[in-house]
N, C-alpha and C positions, 0 to 999 in steps of 0.2 A: 381520391389522392389527388394532389397538386402539385404542378412543377414546371420547369421550363427547360428549352433546350440552350444550352449557353454559346454555342457555335453560331446561332442564327444573327448575333449581335456582329459576325465578320461579315455577313452579307447584307448589311443595314436592316435588320430585322429583329422581331421579337415573337417568340412562340411560346406560348403559354399550353400546359398538357393538363387535361382534366379526365381521369380514369373513374368510370363508373363500374360497381361489380353488377353483372347481370344475372350471374348464377352462382350460387354456392357449391353445386354438386360437382362443377366442372371447373370451377376457379377460372371463370369468363367474364372479360372486363371490355366495355365500350370505351375507346380513347378518343376524346373530342379535342382537337388542337388549333383553336384560332391563331392566326398569324396577323402580323402588322409590319409594314415596311415603310421607310422613308430615306431619301437622300438627296440632299440640295448642294452636294460638293463635287460638281461637274468634272473638277481638274482630275479626277480618278476613273471617270465613266464617259460613256459616248453619248450621255445624256446632260440636259441642263438639271432637271429635278424629276425625282420618280417617287411615287408613293401607291401603297397597295394594301390590301388585305387577302387572305386566304384561309384555308382549313382544312386540316387532314381528320379523316374519319377512318378509325381503326377496331378491329373484332381482335382482342388480344386472348389466346388460350395458354394458359401455363401448363406446361408439360409434367410438373412435379406434383405429388400427390398432395403437397402443402395447401392448407385452405388460406394461406398468407399470400399477397402478390409477391412472391419471389422466386427466383430459380429461372430456368431454361423457359422460353415461351415462343410461339408462332404467332405472327400478326399480318394477316393481309389488311389493305385498306385502299382508300383512294385521296388524292391530293386535287384540290382546286384552289387556284392562285389568280387574283385580278391585279392589275398594276395600271396606273396612270403615269405616262411617260410623257414629260416636256422636252421636245427636241427641235433642232433645227432640222428642216425638211424641204425639199424643193416641192413645190405646188404648181399647177397651170393657173396663170392668171389671164383672164380674156381682156383683149383690148382692140379697139377699133381704129383703123386709120384709112383714109379715103374711101371710105365706106365698106372695106374689107373687114372681116373679124379674125384675128390672129391670136396666137396663144404663147405665152413666154413662161419659161418656169422661173419663178423667184423663190429664195431661200427665205423660209420665215418659221418663226417660233411657234409650234402647234402642238396640242395635246393629243396623245394617242392613247387608245386601249389595248391592251394586250392581255389574253387568257392563256392560261396553262392548266391542263389536266391530265390525270393518268392515274393508274393503279401501281401500288407497292407490295411488296412481298417480304416481310421481313423476319428474321431470327434475332433474338436476344438473350440477355441475362440480366435479370433485375438483382440487385443485392439489397438487402433490407437492413439497415443498421438501426440498432437498438428499438425495432419494431416503431419508429417515428421517421426515420429520413431514407430515401432510397437513392441509389445509383444505378442507372440502366445504360448498359452498353449495348448497342444494336446494329445490326448489317443486313444487307440483301440487295434484291434488284428492284428498277422501277421503270416505266415507261412513261414518256411525256409527250402530250400533244400541244400545240401553241397554234393561236389564233389571234387575229388582230383587226382593227378596223380600217386598216390601210393596204388591202389587197395583199398581204403577206409581205410587204416591203419592211415593214417594222419588225416582224416577226423573224425574218432574215437577217436582218441587221444584227439581233441579239441571240444568236444561235450559234456561238462560237465554241463553247465549253459547257460544262454539266452546271456552272454556277450562274450563267446567262439567264438573263429574264426569259427569253423565248427559246431554250433549249428546246429541240424535239429528239426523240430517240431514246435508245435504252441507257440506264446509267446505273451505276454502284450508288446506293443510298445507304448511309450509315451515319452513327452519332451517338450523343450522349445526351441523357436526361437527369435531373436533380431535383429532389422536390420533397414534401413531405407526404406520408401515409398517415390517412385517420380512418 
């Protein structure tokens, strides 16, 4: 099966979903979801430009007796995301005056790296339409940990709500997927 999660476009991203059947006996699937992010419209965000990649990896177990990928399911998984953020930040700049070395903070446009990872536990229901198309509605809980290459300053700056690049903590995770079942 192949599909995408349309709501990712609201957060300047694209998520594709590829479902691979791993067991006929228990209707088990491996779900691989690569993600791509890009935004250069700085008037809406606290950065000049952002780009990134990520993936979700999940194990989906359908709870119904059907051999088709439909009905209620349970899906634990993990998420990893990497962002490059171009932002105005203060950097210590060294200078020498009268034989003494001093530092002054200057604001500069710099690239920073931000990493976010964590587990997901989801419950969902997948509708199969004419055995060709699917609509999947899901929800659950997740936990996120973020790291950056700026001693935590960047992660802290982007940790205000669930949709921020550097969010850390527990969150409700839900959404919708649409795609083709083959």
